[in-house]
C-alpha positions as CSV (number, residue, x, y, z in Angstrom):
1,M,59.9,126.6,193.7
2,A,62.9,125.1,195.6
3,S,63.3,121.4,195.7
4,T,63.1,119.6,199.1
5,V,66.1,117.7,200.3
6,R,65.0,114.5,202.1
7,L,66.8,111.8,204.1
8,R,67.1,108.6,202.0
9,A,65.6,105.4,203.3
10,S,67.8,103.6,205.7
11,T,68.6,99.9,205.7
12,P,67.6,97.6,208.5
13,G,71.2,97.5,209.7
14,E,71.4,101.3,209.7
15,R,68.2,101.5,211.8
16,R,69.6,99.0,214.3
17,R,72.8,100.9,214.6
18,L,71.0,104.2,215.0
19,Q,68.9,102.8,217.8
20,D,72.0,101.3,219.5
21,K,73.8,104.7,219.3
22,L,70.9,106.7,220.6
23,T,70.7,104.5,223.7
24,N,74.5,104.4,224.3
25,R,75.2,106.7,227.3
26,R,78.9,106.5,226.7
27,L,78.8,108.1,223.3
28,A,80.4,111.5,223.0
29,V,77.9,114.3,223.0
30,R,78.8,115.6,219.5
31,L,78.4,112.1,218.1
32,H,75.1,111.6,219.8
33,R,73.9,114.8,218.3
34,R,74.8,113.6,214.8
35,Y,72.9,110.4,215.3
36,R,69.9,112.3,216.8
37,I,69.8,114.6,213.7
38,V,69.5,111.5,211.5
39,A,66.8,110.0,213.7
40,E,64.8,113.2,213.8
41,L,65.0,113.5,210.0
42,A,64.0,109.9,209.6
43,C,60.8,110.7,211.6
44,G,59.9,113.1,208.8
45,R,60.7,116.4,210.6
46,L,61.8,119.4,208.7
47,P,65.5,120.4,209.0
48,R,64.6,123.7,210.8
49,D,62.5,121.8,213.3
50,V,65.3,119.3,213.8
51,A,67.7,122.1,214.5
52,D,65.4,123.5,217.2
53,R,64.8,120.1,218.8
54,V,68.5,119.1,218.8
55,G,69.9,122.6,219.6
56,C,72.1,123.3,216.6
57,H,72.1,125.5,213.6
58,V,70.0,124.4,210.6
59,N,73.2,124.3,208.4
60,M,74.5,121.5,210.6
61,V,71.3,119.5,210.0
62,Y,71.7,119.9,206.3
63,E,75.4,118.9,206.5
64,W,74.6,115.6,208.2
65,L,71.6,115.0,206.0
66,H,73.8,115.2,203.0
67,R,76.6,113.1,204.6
68,F,74.1,110.4,205.6
69,N,72.5,110.3,202.1
70,A,76.0,110.0,200.6
71,S,77.5,107.3,202.8
72,G,75.2,106.2,205.6
73,F,77.0,105.7,208.9
74,A,80.4,105.2,207.4
75,A,83.0,106.1,209.9
76,P,84.5,109.2,208.2
77,A,81.0,110.7,207.6
78,I,79.9,110.5,211.2
79,R,83.3,111.2,212.9
80,G,83.9,114.2,210.7
81,A,87.2,112.9,209.3
82,G,89.6,115.4,207.8
83,R,89.4,118.0,210.7
84,R,92.5,118.6,212.7
85,S,92.1,118.8,216.4
86,S,95.3,120.8,217.0
87,P,97.2,123.6,215.1
88,G,100.2,122.7,213.0
89,R,103.7,122.7,214.4
90,R,105.9,125.7,214.2
91,S,109.3,125.3,212.8
92,G,112.4,127.3,213.5
93,S,113.9,128.8,216.7
């Protein structure tokens, strides 16, 4: 039988930040989706149900579940640090 991956317990500060971010209407859609995934998981919903509710692939839910469990709301975890937004420069003529 496969083991179940669960969201770790959040701290009071993380719960406050989550609530603040979910009510922030100026937050970028992709960031709001990430916070909403964590919120839905914190309610005890299964990853496949969260994916249906949020409108994303279940793999994305698992990715953010693992990132939150590893580092909470640390900036690189939520912003998706390490991804390039534009292709590299071409050299030569």
